[in-house]
N, CA, C and O atoms as a MOPAC input file, in Angstrom:
PM7 MOZYME 1SCF
protein

 N    -16.24000 1    19.07800 1     0.61100 1
 C    -15.24000 1    19.30000 1     1.33600 1
 C    -14.66200 1    18.04000 1     1.91500 1
 O    -13.50300 1    17.85500 1     2.28400 1
 N    -15.98200 1    16.95900 1     1.93400 1
 C    -15.78300 1    15.73500 1     2.72700 1
 C    -14.76400 1    14.86600 1     2.15400 1
 O    -13.76500 1    14.49300 1     2.76900 1
 N    -15.12100 1    14.48800 1     0.68000 1
 C    -14.21500 1    13.97800 1    -0.36400 1
 C    -12.95200 1    14.21500 1    -0.36000 1
 O    -12.24000 1    13.21300 1    -0.42200 1
 N    -12.29700 1    15.50200 1    -0.29100 1
 C    -11.13100 1    16.33700 1    -0.41300 1
 C    -10.25000 1    15.58300 1     0.48500 1
 O     -9.23200 1    14.95800 1     0.18900 1
 N    -10.97500 1    15.79000 1     1.98200 1
 C    -10.02100 1    15.35700 1     3.05000 1
 C     -9.84900 1    13.64900 1     2.96700 1
 O     -8.95700 1    12.96100 1     3.46400 1
 N    -11.01900 1    13.23100 1     2.16800 1
 C    -10.50200 1    11.69800 1     2.43800 1
 C     -9.67200 1    11.37100 1     1.33900 1
 O     -8.93000 1    10.39200 1     1.42400 1
 N     -9.70400 1    12.06400 1     0.32600 1
 C     -8.62700 1    12.03500 1    -0.83600 1
 C     -7.16800 1    12.23800 1    -0.35400 1
 O     -6.22500 1    11.45900 1    -0.48600 1
 N     -7.20000 1    13.76300 1     0.37900 1
 C     -5.97000 1    14.04900 1     1.16300 1
 C     -5.04400 1    12.85200 1     1.68700 1
 O     -4.00300 1    12.30600 1     1.32400 1
 N     -6.26100 1    12.69400 1     3.05900 1
 C     -5.65900 1    11.45100 1     3.81400 1
 C     -5.25400 1    10.14700 1     3.56000 1
 O     -4.43800 1     9.54500 1     4.25800 1
 N     -5.91700 1     9.60800 1     2.37900 1
 C     -5.33500 1     8.29300 1     1.87800 1
 C     -4.15300 1     8.75700 1     1.18800 1
 O     -3.09000 1     8.20700 1     1.47500 1
 N     -4.16600 1     9.79800 1     0.21400 1
 C     -2.86500 1     9.99000 1    -0.41400 1
 C     -2.00000 1    10.13300 1     0.30200 1
 O     -1.09700 1     9.31000 1     0.14900 1
 N     -1.77600 1    11.27700 1     1.51100 1
 C     -1.19400 1    11.32300 1     2.25500 1
 C     -0.45200 1    10.00100 1     3.03400 1
 O      0.74500 1    10.05300 1     3.31900 1
 N     -1.18900 1     8.95300 1     3.31000 1
 C     -1.14400 1     7.77300 1     4.01300 1
 C     -0.34600 1     6.95200 1     2.99600 1
 O      0.59800 1     6.37300 1     3.53300 1
 N     -0.44500 1     6.75900 1     1.80900 1
 C     -0.12600 1     6.01200 1     0.60400 1
 C      1.25200 1     6.86400 1     0.56000 1
 O      2.17800 1     6.26100 1     1.10200 1
 N      1.56000 1     8.02400 1     0.07900 1
 C      2.79000 1     8.44300 1     0.56200 1
 C      3.76300 1     8.23700 1     1.49500 1
 O      4.88900 1     7.77000 1     1.32700 1
 N      3.18800 1     8.65800 1     2.58000 1
 C      4.28000 1     8.48100 1     3.86500 1
 C      4.44200 1     7.13000 1     4.00200 1
 O      5.58100 1     6.71500 1     3.78700 1
 N      3.44600 1     6.18600 1     4.35800 1
 C      3.74800 1     4.87800 1     4.41100 1
 C      4.94600 1     4.13600 1     3.51700 1
 O      5.99000 1     3.68000 1     3.98400 1
 N      4.49300 1     4.12600 1     1.95400 1
 C      5.68500 1     3.90400 1     0.89900 1
 C      6.94600 1     4.08800 1     0.80500 1
 O      7.85800 1     3.33700 1     0.45800 1
 N      6.89400 1     6.00500 1     1.41500 1
 C      8.04400 1     6.31800 1     1.54200 1
 C      8.99500 1     5.43700 1     2.80000 1
 O      9.96900 1     4.69100 1     2.69800 1
 N      8.36400 1     5.82000 1     3.74300 1
 C      9.15700 1     4.97100 1     4.98400 1
 C      9.51500 1     3.28400 1     4.72500 1
 O     10.62100 1     2.76800 1     4.88700 1
 N      8.46400 1     2.70500 1     4.35200 1
 C      8.85800 1     1.09700 1     4.44900 1
 C      9.92600 1     0.74800 1     2.92500 1
 O     10.92400 1     0.02900 1     2.91100 1
 N      9.26200 1     1.59300 1     1.61800 1
 C      9.93300 1     1.00300 1     0.81100 1
 C     11.38900 1     1.76600 1     1.27300 1
 O     12.34700 1     1.02500 1     1.04900 1
 N     11.72900 1     2.93500 1     1.80100 1
 C     13.13200 1     2.95900 1     1.89400 1
 C     13.68700 1     2.40900 1     3.07400 1
 O     14.80100 1     2.76800 1     3.45300 1
 N     12.86900 1     1.38700 1     3.82600 1
 C     13.65200 1     0.58900 1     4.78200 1
 C     13.65200 1    -0.72000 1     4.07700 1
 O     14.25200 1    -1.58000 1     4.72300 1
 N     13.14700 1    -1.14000 1     2.91800 1
 C     13.38300 1    -2.22900 1     2.06400 1
 C     14.44600 1    -2.19800 1     1.52600 1
 O     15.22300 1    -3.14600 1     1.40700 1
 N     14.63200 1    -0.74400 1     1.02300 1
 C     15.77700 1    -0.43400 1     0.36100 1
 C     17.00400 1    -0.49100 1     0.86300 1
 O     17.82000 1    -1.30400 1     0.42900 1
 N     17.22200 1     0.16100 1     1.60900 1
 C     18.19700 1     0.31300 1     2.55700 1
 C     18.90300 1    -1.01500 1     3.53400 1
 O     20.09900 1    -1.28900 1     3.63100 1
 N     17.93200 1    -1.58700 1     4.08400 1
 C     17.81900 1    -2.45600 1     4.99800 1
 C     18.11900 1    -3.87100 1     4.25100 1
 O     18.92900 1    -4.68400 1     4.69500 1
 N     17.47300 1    -4.03200 1     3.23700 1
 C     17.38500 1    -5.35600 1     2.65500 1
 C     17.83900 1    -5.63500 1     1.49300 1
 O     18.30100 1    -6.70600 1     1.10000 1
 N     17.68400 1    -4.50800 1     0.85200 1
 C     18.39800 1    -4.49200 1    -0.42200 1
 C     19.85600 1    -4.09600 1    -0.96700 1
 O     20.50700 1    -4.32000 1    -1.98700 1
 N     20.05100 1    -3.33500 1     0.33300 1
 C     21.29900 1    -3.05100 1     0.22300 1
 C     21.72000 1    -2.00400 1    -0.86900 1
 O     22.81700 1    -1.86400 1    -1.41100 1
 N     20.24600 1    -1.12300 1    -1.08900 1
 C     20.66900 1     0.17600 1    -1.79200 1
 C     21.35500 1     1.48000 1    -0.84900 1
 O     20.87100 1     1.73800 1     0.25300 1
 N     22.56800 1     2.29200 1    -1.42100 1
 C     22.70800 1     3.24900 1    -0.71200 1
 C     21.84600 1     4.54300 1     0.00900 1
 O     20.66600 1     4.19500 1    -0.00600 1
 N     21.92100 1     5.36000 1     0.38700 1
 C     20.89100 1     6.28400 1     0.96600 1
 C     20.78700 1     7.07500 1    -0.29700 1
 O     19.69000 1     7.20800 1    -0.83900 1
 N     21.79200 1     7.56900 1    -0.75800 1
 C     21.57000 1     8.28600 1    -2.53400 1
 C     20.31900 1     7.74500 1    -2.85900 1
 O     19.28200 1     8.40000 1    -2.75700 1
 N     20.37200 1     6.30600 1    -3.33800 1
 C     19.90500 1     5.77400 1    -4.07400 1
 C     18.23000 1     5.65900 1    -3.74700 1
 O     17.12600 1     5.74500 1    -4.28500 1
 N     18.80400 1     5.43700 1    -2.64300 1
 C     17.04700 1     4.93800 1    -1.70400 1
 C     16.43600 1     6.22600 1    -1.91500 1
 O     15.39400 1     6.15000 1    -2.56500 1
 N     16.74600 1     7.29300 1    -1.58800 1
 C     16.14500 1     8.98200 1    -1.58300 1
 C     15.72700 1     8.91200 1    -3.07100 1
 O     14.54500 1     9.18200 1    -3.28500 1
 N     16.39900 1     8.63600 1    -3.99500 1
 C     16.28400 1     9.11100 1    -5.31700 1
 C     15.06700 1     8.03300 1    -5.63200 1
 O     13.98100 1     8.55500 1    -5.88300 1
 N     15.11300 1     6.95800 1    -5.64200 1
 C     14.01700 1     5.77700 1    -5.48800 1
 C     12.51000 1     6.62600 1    -5.05300 1
 O     11.47200 1     6.95000 1    -5.63200 1
 N     12.98300 1     6.72900 1    -3.94800 1
 C     11.83900 1     7.40000 1    -2.89900 1
 C     11.12600 1     8.26800 1    -3.35300 1
 O      9.90500 1     8.34800 1    -3.22100 1
 N     12.01200 1     9.17100 1    -4.06900 1
 C     11.30200 1    10.64600 1    -4.71500 1
 C     10.26200 1    10.17100 1    -6.10700 1
 O      9.12300 1    10.46600 1    -6.46800 1
 N     11.36600 1     9.27600 1    -6.62800 1
 C     10.39400 1     9.28300 1    -7.59800 1
 C      9.43100 1     8.14700 1    -7.99400 1
 O      9.04000 1     7.89000 1    -9.13200 1
 N      9.07100 1     7.41500 1    -6.66500 1
 C      8.16900 1     7.09400 1    -6.60300 1
 C      6.54300 1     7.77100 1    -5.99200 1
 O      5.42700 1     7.25000 1    -5.98400 1
 N      6.91100 1     8.82600 1    -5.62700 1
 C      5.92800 1     9.49600 1    -4.86400 1
 C      4.49300 1    10.17800 1    -5.82100 1
 O      3.40400 1    10.57800 1    -5.41200 1
 N      5.10800 1    10.08700 1    -7.35300 1
 C      3.62600 1    10.08900 1    -7.92500 1
 C      2.83700 1     9.15600 1    -8.19100 1
 O      1.64900 1     9.29300 1    -8.48300 1
 N      3.59500 1     7.87900 1    -8.09000 1
 C      3.02900 1     6.75000 1    -7.89900 1
 C      1.69800 1     6.55400 1    -7.04400 1
 O      0.48800 1     6.48200 1    -7.25700 1
 N      2.73100 1     6.49900 1    -5.76400 1
 C      2.05100 1     6.86600 1    -4.55800 1
 C      0.66600 1     7.98300 1    -4.56400 1
 O     -0.36300 1     7.64900 1    -3.97600 1
 N      0.74300 1     9.04800 1    -5.13600 1
 C     -0.45400 1    10.07600 1    -5.26600 1
 C     -1.25000 1     9.42400 1    -6.01600 1
 O     -2.40400 1     9.34400 1    -5.59600 1
 N     -0.99400 1     8.88200 1    -7.08500 1
 C     -2.12700 1     8.04000 1    -7.78200 1
 C     -3.16100 1     7.18800 1    -7.38100 1
 O     -4.35600 1     7.17900 1    -7.67700 1
 N     -2.51600 1     6.50600 1    -6.68600 1
 C     -2.83500 1     5.42200 1    -6.16300 1
 C     -3.51600 1     5.07500 1    -4.68800 1
 O     -4.20200 1     4.13100 1    -4.29600 1
 N     -3.03700 1     6.20600 1    -4.09000 1
 C     -3.61600 1     6.70500 1    -2.71900 1
 C     -4.96000 1     6.15000 1    -2.64100 1
 O     -5.38000 1     5.07000 1    -2.22400 1
 N     -5.66200 1     7.42200 1    -3.27700 1
 C     -7.58400 1     7.04400 1    -3.11200 1
 C     -8.03700 1     5.65400 1    -3.86500 1
 O     -8.89100 1     4.90800 1    -3.38700 1
 N     -7.57000 1     5.48300 1    -4.71500 1
 C     -8.05000 1     4.27200 1    -5.29800 1
 C     -7.97700 1     3.08800 1    -4.40400 1
 O     -8.97800 1     2.45800 1    -4.06400 1
 N     -6.40300 1     2.71600 1    -3.92100 1
 C     -6.45000 1     1.92900 1    -3.10900 1
 C     -7.23000 1     2.12300 1    -1.66900 1
 O     -7.42000 1     1.03400 1    -1.12800 1
 N     -7.70300 1     3.19200 1    -0.95700 1
 C     -8.66100 1     3.52500 1    -0.00300 1
 C     -9.54600 1     3.18200 1    -0.39300 1
 O     -9.83400 1     2.28300 1     0.39700 1
 N    -10.69200 1     3.23700 1    -1.47900 1
 C    -11.79500 1     2.78400 1    -1.68900 1
 C    -11.60400 1     1.33700 1    -2.11000 1
 O    -12.59100 1     0.60200 1    -2.06500 1
 N    -10.72300 1     0.97100 1    -2.41500 1
 C    -10.61900 1    -1.09000 1    -2.50700 1
 C    -10.69800 1    -1.20700 1    -1.63200 1
 O    -11.86000 1    -1.43000 1    -1.29100 1
 N     -9.44000 1    -1.17600 1    -0.25100 1
 C     -9.91600 1    -1.37600 1     0.92700 1
 C    -10.72800 1    -1.43400 1     1.49600 1
 O    -10.99900 1    -2.42400 1     2.17600 1
 N    -11.67500 1    -0.01700 1     1.40600 1
 C    -13.07900 1     0.40800 1     2.33500 1
 C    -14.23400 1    -0.54500 1     1.52100 1
 O    -15.16000 1    -1.01700 1     2.18000 1
 N    -14.14100 1    -0.79000 1     0.14000 1
 C    -14.90500 1    -1.96900 1    -0.36600 1
 C    -15.28400 1    -3.26600 1     0.00700 1
 O    -16.39600 1    -3.72500 1     0.26600 1
 N    -13.78300 1    -3.95700 1    -0.01500 1
 C    -13.77400 1    -4.98600 1     0.72100 1
 C    -13.78000 1    -5.06300 1     2.64600 1
 O    -14.22300 1    -6.08600 1     3.16800 1
 N    -13.38900 1    -4.19700 1     3.31200 1
 C    -14.08900 1    -4.47200 1     4.53600 1
 C    -15.80900 1    -4.08100 1     4.79000 1
 O    -16.44500 1    -4.59500 1     5.71000 1
 N    -16.32200 1    -3.24600 1     3.96500 1
 C    -17.76900 1    -3.55200 1     3.88800 1
 C    -18.10800 1    -4.79900 1     3.03700 1
 O    -19.33300 1    -4.80600 1     3.15600 1
 N    -17.89500 1    -5.53800 1     2.49100 1
 C    -18.44500 1    -6.71100 1     1.73500 1
 C    -17.84700 1    -7.87600 1     2.77300 1
 O    -18.65700 1    -8.72600 1     3.14100 1
 N    -16.71900 1    -7.94800 1     3.17900 1
 C    -15.80600 1    -9.17900 1     3.97100 1
 C    -16.19800 1    -9.31700 1     5.25600 1
 O    -16.40300 1   -10.40800 1     5.78700 1
 N    -16.33500 1    -8.05400 1     5.88900 1
 C    -16.36700 1    -8.00400 1     7.42600 1
 C    -17.61100 1    -8.61000 1     7.83400 1
 O    -17.81500 1    -9.21800 1     8.88500 1
 N    -18.49800 1    -8.36100 1     6.80400 1
 C    -19.88400 1    -8.74500 1     7.36700 1
 C    -20.42700 1   -10.35900 1     7.58200 1
 O    -21.49800 1   -10.78900 1     8.01100 1
 N    -18.89700 1   -11.22100 1     6.96400 1
 C    -19.29300 1   -12.35100 1     6.81500 1
 C    -18.90900 1   -13.46700 1     8.18900 1
 O    -19.34200 1   -14.59900 1     8.40300 1
 N    -17.96600 1   -12.66000 1     8.94400 1
 C    -17.77600 1   -13.54900 1    10.23300 1
 C    -17.92400 1   -12.18700 1    11.40700 1
 O    -17.87600 1   -10.97600 1    11.19300 1
 N    -18.16100 1   -13.10800 1    12.96900 1
 C    -18.56800 1   -11.85200 1    13.81800 1
 C    -17.32100 1   -11.30500 1    14.43100 1
 O    -17.55100 1   -10.34000 1    15.15900 1
 N    -15.88600 1   -11.69900 1    14.33000 1
 C    -14.18800 1   -11.62600 1    14.78900 1
 C    -13.85300 1   -10.23800 1    13.60300 1
 O    -13.74500 1   -10.33200 1    12.38000 1
 N    -13.75500 1    -9.10500 1    14.38700 1
 C    -13.88700 1    -8.40900 1    13.17900 1
 C    -12.15900 1    -8.18500 1    13.09400 1
 O    -11.53000 1    -7.75700 1    12.12600 1
 N    -11.66200 1    -8.58800 1    14.33200 1
 C    -10.04400 1    -8.27500 1    14.25300 1
 C     -9.52700 1    -9.24100 1    13.00000 1
 O     -8.86600 1    -8.94600 1    12.00300 1
 N    -10.07300 1   -10.48100 1    13.43000 1
 C     -9.39300 1   -11.03900 1    12.51300 1
 C     -9.68500 1   -10.69700 1    10.67800 1
 O     -8.89400 1   -10.54600 1     9.74700 1
 N    -11.13000 1   -10.67500 1    10.75200 1
 C    -11.51100 1   -10.04700 1     9.71100 1
 C    -10.50600 1    -8.92700 1     9.15400 1
 O     -9.78000 1    -9.21100 1     8.20100 1
 N    -10.45800 1    -7.56700 1     9.78400 1
 C     -9.87100 1    -6.66400 1     9.49300 1
 C     -8.09600 1    -6.80400 1     9.02100 1
 O     -7.55800 1    -6.23600 1     8.07100 1
 N     -7.41000 1    -7.80800 1    10.09300 1
 C     -6.28000 1    -7.94100 1     9.57400 1
 C     -6.52400 1    -8.91300 1     8.30600 1
 O     -5.52900 1    -9.09700 1     7.60600 1
 N     -7.42600 1    -9.39900 1     8.01600 1
 C     -7.00800 1   -10.79100 1     6.55300 1
 C     -7.64100 1   -10.01500 1     5.48700 1
 O     -7.54400 1   -10.53000 1     4.37400 1
 N     -8.50400 1    -8.47600 1     5.58100 1
 C     -8.90000 1    -8.04200 1     4.77000 1
 C     -7.75300 1    -7.29300 1     4.29300 1
 O     -7.37600 1    -7.22400 1     3.12300 1
 N     -7.05900 1    -6.55200 1     5.65300 1
 C     -5.94500 1    -5.10000 1     4.81600 1
 C     -4.86400 1    -6.33600 1     3.92100 1
 O     -4.53700 1    -6.02100 1     2.77700 1
 N     -4.29600 1    -7.84800 1     4.54800 1
 C     -3.52500 1    -8.34100 1     4.19500 1
 C     -3.86300 1    -8.63100 1     2.54200 1
 O     -3.14200 1    -8.51800 1     1.55100 1
 N     -5.30500 1    -9.05900 1     2.69900 1
 C     -5.67200 1    -9.73200 1     1.04600 1
 C     -5.83400 1    -8.24000 1     0.01700 1
 O     -5.70000 1    -8.41900 1    -1.19300 1
 N     -6.12500 1    -6.76300 1     0.53000 1
 C     -6.18100 1    -5.83500 1     0.09400 1
 C     -4.77900 1    -5.49800 1    -0.88100 1
 O     -4.55700 1    -5.43700 1    -2.09000 1
 N     -3.90200 1    -5.30200 1     0.50000 1
 C     -2.68800 1    -5.21500 1     0.29500 1
 C     -1.95800 1    -5.90900 1    -1.37500 1
 O     -1.46100 1    -5.38100 1    -2.37000 1
 N     -2.29300 1    -7.55300 1    -0.88200 1
 C     -1.45200 1    -8.25300 1    -2.01200 1
 C     -2.38400 1    -7.86200 1    -3.11100 1
 O     -1.86700 1    -7.21100 1    -4.01800 1
 N     -3.65900 1    -8.13200 1    -3.20700 1
 C     -4.38000 1    -8.00800 1    -4.35000 1
 C     -4.27100 1    -6.62900 1    -5.12200 1
 O     -4.59300 1    -6.51800 1    -6.30500 1
 N     -3.89300 1    -5.81700 1    -4.51700 1
 C     -3.86200 1    -4.16700 1    -5.26800 1
 C     -2.18000 1    -4.04700 1    -5.33000 1
 O     -1.74500 1    -3.50600 1    -6.34700 1
 N     -1.41200 1    -4.40400 1    -4.55200 1
 C      0.14800 1    -3.72100 1    -4.58900 1
 C      0.60800 1    -4.58500 1    -6.29900 1
 O      0.99100 1    -4.15900 1    -7.38800 1
 N      0.23900 1    -6.23900 1    -5.61300 1
 C      1.18500 1    -7.35700 1    -6.32000 1
 C      1.28900 1    -6.72100 1    -7.75600 1
 O      2.31700 1    -6.43100 1    -8.36600 1
 N     -0.06000 1    -6.57000 1    -8.16200 1
 C     -0.21700 1    -6.85600 1    -9.80900 1
 C      0.00500 1    -5.45400 1    -9.83700 1
 O      0.11800 1    -5.37900 1   -11.06000 1
 N      0.13600 1    -4.43600 1    -9.50100 1
 C      0.14100 1    -2.74300 1    -9.92100 1
 C      1.76700 1    -3.00500 1   -10.19800 1
 O      2.26500 1    -2.75900 1   -11.29700 1
 N      2.54000 1    -3.53500 1    -9.07000 1
 C      3.85700 1    -3.50900 1    -9.06400 1
 C      4.53800 1    -4.51100 1   -10.41100 1
 O      5.55600 1    -4.45300 1   -11.10000 1
 N      3.28900 1    -5.46500 1   -10.31700 1
 C      3.95300 1    -6.23800 1   -12.01600 1
 C      4.23300 1    -5.40800 1   -13.22900 1
 O      5.23800 1    -5.34600 1   -13.93700 1
 N      2.73100 1    -4.59700 1   -13.30200 1
 C      2.57300 1    -4.20100 1   -14.22400 1
 C      3.64200 1    -3.21300 1   -14.46600 1
 O      4.26700 1    -3.21500 1   -15.52600 1
 N      3.93400 1    -2.14300 1   -13.26200 1
 C      5.01300 1    -1.19600 1   -13.55900 1
 C      6.58200 1    -1.81500 1   -13.88900 1
 O      7.50700 1    -1.12500 1   -14.31900 1
 N      6.65600 1    -3.22300 1   -13.59600 1
 C      8.10400 1    -3.70300 1   -14.28000 1
 C      7.95800 1    -4.01000 1   -15.64300 1
 O      8.77300 1    -3.76500 1   -16.53200 1
 N      6.61400 1    -4.69100 1   -15.77600 1
 C      6.24700 1    -4.89000 1   -17.40600 1
 C      6.71100 1    -3.66400 1   -18.19800 1
 O      7.65100 1    -3.72000 1   -18.99200 1
 N      6.00600 1    -2.55100 1   -17.94400 1
 C      5.85600 1    -1.56600 1   -18.53900 1
 C      7.71000 1    -0.74500 1   -18.78500 1
 O      8.07900 1     0.04400 1   -19.65500 1
 N      8.47600 1    -1.34500 1   -17.65500 1
 C      9.72000 1    -0.60200 1   -17.79400 1
 C     10.69200 1    -1.60100 1   -18.56900 1
 O     11.75000 1    -1.13100 1   -18.98800 1
 N     10.44000 1    -2.78700 1   -18.76400 1
 C     11.12200 1    -3.71000 1   -19.93000 1
 C     11.55600 1    -5.09600 1   -19.08100 1
 O     12.50800 1    -5.72700 1   -19.53800 1
 N     10.93000 1    -5.57200 1   -17.92300 1
 C     11.45300 1    -6.72300 1   -16.85000 1
 C     10.84300 1    -7.60000 1   -18.04400 1
 O     10.06500 1    -7.14900 1   -18.88400 1
 N     11.35800 1    -9.05700 1   -17.99100 1
 C     11.36000 1   -10.27400 1   -18.50700 1
 C     10.11500 1   -10.88400 1   -17.71100 1
 O     10.00600 1   -10.53000 1   -16.53700 1
 N      9.35300 1   -11.59400 1   -18.13000 1
 C      8.44000 1   -12.54300 1   -17.56200 1
 C      9.38100 1   -12.81000 1   -16.26000 1
 O      8.96900 1   -12.37000 1   -15.18600 1
 N     10.44400 1   -13.40700 1   -16.28900 1
 C     11.16700 1   -14.37000 1   -15.41700 1
 C     11.65600 1   -13.49500 1   -14.11000 1
 O     11.83200 1   -13.92200 1   -12.96900 1
 N     11.86500 1   -11.84900 1   -14.70600 1
 C     12.13000 1   -10.94700 1   -13.58200 1
 C     11.05900 1   -10.54000 1   -12.96500 1
 O     11.19500 1   -10.45600 1   -11.74500 1
 N     10.06200 1   -10.26400 1   -13.37700 1
 C      8.78400 1    -9.90900 1   -12.91600 1
 C      8.36000 1   -11.25900 1   -12.09600 1
 O      7.50300 1   -10.79000 1   -11.34700 1
 N      8.42300 1   -12.33900 1   -11.85300 1
 C      7.85100 1   -13.58300 1   -11.22700 1
 C      8.86200 1   -13.67500 1    -9.80800 1
 O      8.59500 1   -14.14700 1    -8.70300 1
 N     10.15200 1   -13.01000 1   -10.32500 1
 C     11.21900 1   -13.20700 1    -9.36100 1
 C     10.95800 1   -11.87600 1    -8.07200 1
 O     10.91400 1   -12.06800 1    -6.85600 1
 N     10.82700 1   -10.65600 1    -8.73700 1
 C     10.41900 1    -9.54400 1    -8.16200 1
 C      9.34900 1    -9.62100 1    -7.19400 1
 O      9.33300 1    -9.37200 1    -5.98800 1
 N      8.36300 1   -10.06700 1    -8.08300 1
 C      6.77700 1   -10.38500 1    -7.52400 1
 C      6.96800 1   -10.98500 1    -6.21800 1
 O      6.24200 1   -10.63200 1    -5.28800 1
 N      7.95200 1   -11.93400 1    -6.04100 1
 C      7.88500 1   -13.42300 1    -4.62500 1
 C      8.36400 1   -12.33100 1    -3.65900 1
 O      7.87900 1   -12.48500 1    -2.53900 1
 N      9.31400 1   -11.09400 1    -3.79200 1
 C      9.31900 1   -10.27800 1    -2.79000 1
 C      8.37300 1    -9.46500 1    -2.65600 1
 O      8.13400 1    -9.14500 1    -1.49100 1
 N      7.80700 1    -9.05800 1    -3.37300 1
 C      6.56800 1    -8.29900 1    -2.94700 1
 C      5.31200 1    -8.62900 1    -2.21100 1
 O      4.47300 1    -8.03100 1    -1.53800 1
 N      5.58900 1   -10.04300 1    -2.70200 1
 C      4.20700 1   -10.74000 1    -1.86200 1
 C      4.52500 1   -10.62900 1    -0.52200 1
 O      3.80900 1   -10.18800 1     0.37800 1
 N      5.60500 1   -11.04300 1    -0.45800 1
 C      6.02000 1   -11.23200 1     1.34200 1
 C      6.14300 1    -9.87500 1     1.79200 1
 O      5.67900 1    -9.78900 1     2.92900 1
 N      6.72800 1    -8.41000 1     1.21700 1
 C      6.23600 1    -7.55000 1     1.90900 1
 C      5.27100 1    -6.97000 1     1.84000 1
 O      5.23000 1    -6.03500 1     2.64000 1
 N      4.36100 1    -7.09000 1     1.18400 1
 C      2.67400 1    -6.95100 1     1.07400 1
 C      1.57900 1    -7.75800 1     2.06800 1
 O      0.53000 1    -7.39600 1     2.60000 1
 N      2.30000 1    -8.98100 1     2.06400 1
 C      1.55100 1    -9.45500 1     3.34300 1
 C      1.88100 1    -9.09000 1     4.65900 1
 O      0.97500 1    -8.87800 1     5.46500 1
 N      3.19700 1    -8.98000 1     5.01600 1
 C      3.56900 1    -8.43300 1     6.74100 1
 C      2.93100 1    -6.66000 1     6.60300 1
 O      2.42100 1    -6.20800 1     7.62800 1
 N      2.97500 1    -5.95500 1     5.64300 1
 C      2.67800 1    -4.66200 1     5.76000 1
 C      0.85500 1    -4.16700 1     5.58100 1
 O      0.31100 1    -3.10000 1     5.86700 1
 N      0.35900 1    -5.27600 1     5.07000 1
 C     -1.07600 1    -4.92400 1     4.88000 1
 C     -1.82400 1    -4.55400 1     6.00600 1
 O     -2.61300 1    -3.62800 1     5.82100 1
 N     -1.77900 1    -4.99200 1     7.00300 1
 C     -2.35500 1    -4.61600 1     8.15500 1
 C     -1.92700 1    -2.94000 1     9.04100 1
 O     -2.55500 1    -1.95600 1     9.43300 1
 N     -0.54400 1    -3.39500 1     9.01800 1
 C      0.42100 1    -1.97700 1     9.49000 1
 C     -0.54400 1    -0.98000 1     8.71600 1
 O     -1.21300 1    -0.13500 1     9.31100 1
 N     -0.56100 1    -1.16400 1     7.23000 1
 C     -0.84700 1    -0.09600 1     6.75000 1
 C     -2.36000 1     0.32700 1     6.68800 1
 O     -2.73800 1     1.41800 1     6.26200 1
 N     -3.26600 1    -0.77000 1     7.21200 1
 C     -4.69200 1    -0.25600 1     7.00900 1
 C     -4.45000 1     0.61900 1     8.37800 1
 O     -4.81000 1     1.79500 1     8.33600 1
 N     -4.03600 1     0.26600 1     9.23200 1
 C     -3.99600 1     1.00900 1    10.80200 1
 C     -3.38500 1     2.15600 1    10.40300 1
 O     -3.97100 1     3.03400 1    11.03500 1
 N     -2.59400 1     2.63900 1     9.76200 1
 C     -2.21100 1     3.95200 1     9.82000 1
 C     -2.68000 1     4.69300 1     8.76400 1
 O     -2.48600 1     5.90400 1     8.65400 1
 N     -3.40900 1     3.88400 1     7.83300 1
 C     -4.85100 1     4.47100 1     7.24200 1
 C     -5.80100 1     5.31900 1     7.65000 1
 O     -6.25300 1     6.45400 1     7.49800 1
 N     -5.94700 1     4.09900 1     8.35000 1
 C     -7.17800 1     4.91200 1     9.80800 1
 C     -6.82900 1     6.01500 1    10.82700 1
 O     -7.66200 1     6.64500 1    11.47900 1
 N     -5.36500 1     6.18400 1    10.88700 1
 C     -4.72700 1     7.32600 1    11.77900 1
 C     -4.72400 1     8.59800 1    10.94200 1
 O     -5.06100 1     9.74100 1    11.25100 1
 N     -4.33900 1     8.18900 1    10.00500 1
 C     -4.37500 1     9.49100 1     8.85100 1
 C     -5.82600 1    10.24600 1     8.96000 1
 O     -6.08400 1    11.43400 1     9.15100 1
 N     -6.86500 1     8.85900 1     8.72500 1
 C     -8.00000 1     9.88800 1     8.28000 1
 C     -8.45700 1    10.10500 1     9.30100 1
 O     -9.47000 1    10.78900 1     9.15800 1
 N     -8.19800 1     9.82800 1    10.54900 1
 C     -8.25900 1    10.26400 1    11.66700 1
 C     -7.55900 1    12.07900 1    12.04100 1
 O     -8.00900 1    13.14800 1    12.45400 1
 N     -6.61900 1    11.68000 1    11.71600 1
 C     -6.07500 1    13.34700 1    11.61800 1
 C     -6.39200 1    13.94600 1    10.25600 1
 O     -5.63600 1    14.86100 1     9.92800 1
 N     -7.10800 1    13.70400 1     9.61200 1
 C     -7.91800 1    14.61400 1     8.48800 1
 C     -8.88800 1    14.75600 1     8.53000 1
 O     -9.38400 1    15.34900 1     7.57200 1
 N     -9.87900 1    14.26900 1     9.75800 1
 C    -11.31200 1    14.28500 1    10.35800 1
 C    -11.80200 1    13.65500 1     9.02500 1
 O    -12.10700 1    14.45600 1     8.14100 1
 N    -11.90800 1    12.42900 1     8.78100 1
 C    -12.28900 1    11.82100 1     7.93600 1
 C    -12.71300 1    10.41700 1     8.74600 1
 O    -11.92700 1     9.89000 1     9.53300 1
 N    -13.98700 1     9.89400 1     8.47900 1
 C    -14.52000 1     8.73400 1     9.09600 1
 C    -13.87600 1     7.32200 1     8.54200 1
 O    -13.77600 1     6.90100 1     7.38900 1
 N    -13.47500 1     6.74900 1     9.81100 1
 C    -12.45200 1     5.24500 1     9.01700 1
 C    -13.49100 1     4.48300 1     9.40100 1
 O    -14.38000 1     4.69400 1    10.22600 1
 N    -13.16400 1     3.16600 1     8.38800 1
 C    -13.95300 1     1.95600 1     7.57300 1
 C    -13.61800 1     1.02000 1     8.93100 1
 O    -13.98600 1    -0.15400 1     8.97800 1

């Protein structure tokens, strides 16, 4: 039952955070309409469901390994969350673009924006994930 709650917490966190942050980026930065944004965000939910738990496992692994290196755990958690988000989300995004027919130049251009967004959102997502895990009564990393 513990693993089911962890799966649900990680999946819920990814779906909710991706919906909100992706929606903000699409509306405020990319200039998409509300209707376009809602369609894109709904279409992205299955991907978020698929990657929620694997991302949680990846982040936990990195936190376990990398926070032992240095005494300042707050700096480490910030750096690990940022690193985890970059190294998980950017290749995934590039893969999705590639499977959908984007050229190499388009992938590189689009990946540049996701690098910035992933760098900024890494630690906030890590904190949000911990909140969701607490809500689902799952130990946090």
